[in-house]
N, C-alpha and C positions, 0 to 999 in steps of 0.2 A: 821551789822548795816544797816538800811534802807537808801538807797541813797537819797531818797526824804526827809524822816523824819528827818535826821540829819542836813539838811541845815537850817541855821538860816534865819529868815524872818526880813528884815529891815523895820521898821515902819516909813513911811514918816511923815514930819511935817504936822500938821493939822488933824492927825488921832489920836483919843483917844480910847484906848483899856482898858476895865475893865474886870477882871476875878473874879468871885465870889468863895466862898468856895466849891461849888458843881461843879466846872469846867464849869460854864456857861459863855461863852465869848461873850462880847458885843463890837462891833466895830462901832465907830461913826466917820463920815468924812463929807467932803463937799457935797457928793452926797446922803447922807442918813445914815441910821443906820441898821445894821444887827446883828442877834444873832445866836448862835450855842451852843448846849449842847455837851460838850466833855466828852469822857469816863472818869470816876472818877479815873481810875488807872494811867492815864498819868499825867505827871507834866508839867505845862506850866509856863514859867517865862519870865519876861521882864526886860532886863538890858541894859542900854545905847542905847536905840532906836532899840534894836534887840530882837525879840521874838524867844524863842526856845521851842521845844516840846521834852520831854524825856520820855522814857518808863522804867518801873521798872525792868522787866525781859526780857529774850529772848524767852518767850513762843510764840507760833504761833499766838495766838490771839492778844498779845501785839504788835508783829511785824506788823500784818495786820492793826491795829488801828493807829500805829505811823505815817506812811506815809499818811494815809487817812485824819486824823485830821489836819496834817500840811498843806496839800493841801487845805482843806476846809477853814482854817483860812487865808491862803494866798489869796484865791479867794475872801474872804470877804474884805480884805484890798485893793486889786486891784479894787473891785467893788465900794467901797465908795470913792476912789480917782479918777479913770478913768472911770469906768462903762463898761458895755459890750454892744456890738451892733451886731445884726444878720440881714443880708440882704438876702431875699429869692426872687427868680425869678419864675414867672409863665410862663412856656413855653408851648404854644399850641394856636391854632387858636380859637379866641373868649374868651380866658381866661382873666378875668378882676378881679380887686380888688379895693375896695373903703372902706373908714372907716368914721364913724361919731362918734367922741369921741373914746370910747373903743370898739365899736361894729364894727367888720370886716365883710364885705360882699364879698364873693367870688363867681364868676361864673366860674365853672370848667368843663363845658360840660355836667353836669347833667341836669335833667329836672327842677331842682329847684335851686335857689341860696342858698349858705351855709352861715348862720349867726353864727359868733363866737365871744363871749364876752371875752375880755382880762382882766386880773386882773388890778387893779389900779396901782400896782407897775411896770407894764410894759408899756412903752410909745410906741404907735403903730402909724405908718405913712405909707401911700401908695403913690407910684409914678408911673405915667403912662405917658410916653413920646412916641411921634409918631415914629414908626420904631424900638422901643425897647420893650423888654418884660416888662410887669408890675412888679413892685417890692413891697414887703412888708418889711418894716424896723421896727425892734423891738429894743428898748433900755431899759436897766434896770441896777441896781447895783447888782442884785442877779443872779449869773451865773446859778445856779441850776434851778431857775424858768424860766429864759429866754430860756434855753435849752429845758425844758419841753413844753413850749408854742410853740416853733418853731417845735418840733417833732409832736405835735398835729396838727398844721396847715399843715405840710408836709404829714401827714397821710391821709388827705382828698383826695389827688391825688398824689401818689408816682410816681416818674419818671419811665416810662416804657422803656425797652431796645431797642425796635424796632424803634420807631420814636423819642424818647427822650422827649415826652410830660409829663408834670406834674409839681409839685412844687419842686424846688431844691434850695440848698443853693448857694449863689453867689460864683463862682469859682469852684464848685463841678464838677468833671468829671464823666459822666455817661458812664458805659461800654455798648457799643452798640453791637447789634447782627445783623447778616445778616438775611434777610427774607428767606422764603422758595424758592424764585426764584433763589437765589444764590447757592442753594444746588444741582442744576442740573449739 
């Protein structure tokens, strides 16, 4: 049995879950509404405020889908109740970030500023304090979307191992390398 798939999901108060005949799950809560199409072979049931995902057989495909869809539904429930937040730091001399609405403008040492438009589902904010690295703060109820947007922003200038310059997640440890002078 899948260790993740067999765990029941407790549905908090204020969250409304509806499951259609074609296993289309819709989760509605205080922070918004999310939908997910679930594999039709899996059985989803809600009883006494707990949601369970069960698989019909022990086939490899069913075992793979069991834990996946349980995690996706759990992420949807957490998203509509608490939401997700990603904080990214810009480490480097002259690196700046600013936003006007959903348009993010990044200065990352290139000859031109980078303009990135975020979807409306993701709330974006920038923070620049003196003596600290500029920060880009992303908030959303969709974990998949916020992760994808954060990865795209990070791809503009990945952290490099020699000086540690680049866009990194807050609290991320960058493995540093010694330069060629240390090799003598």
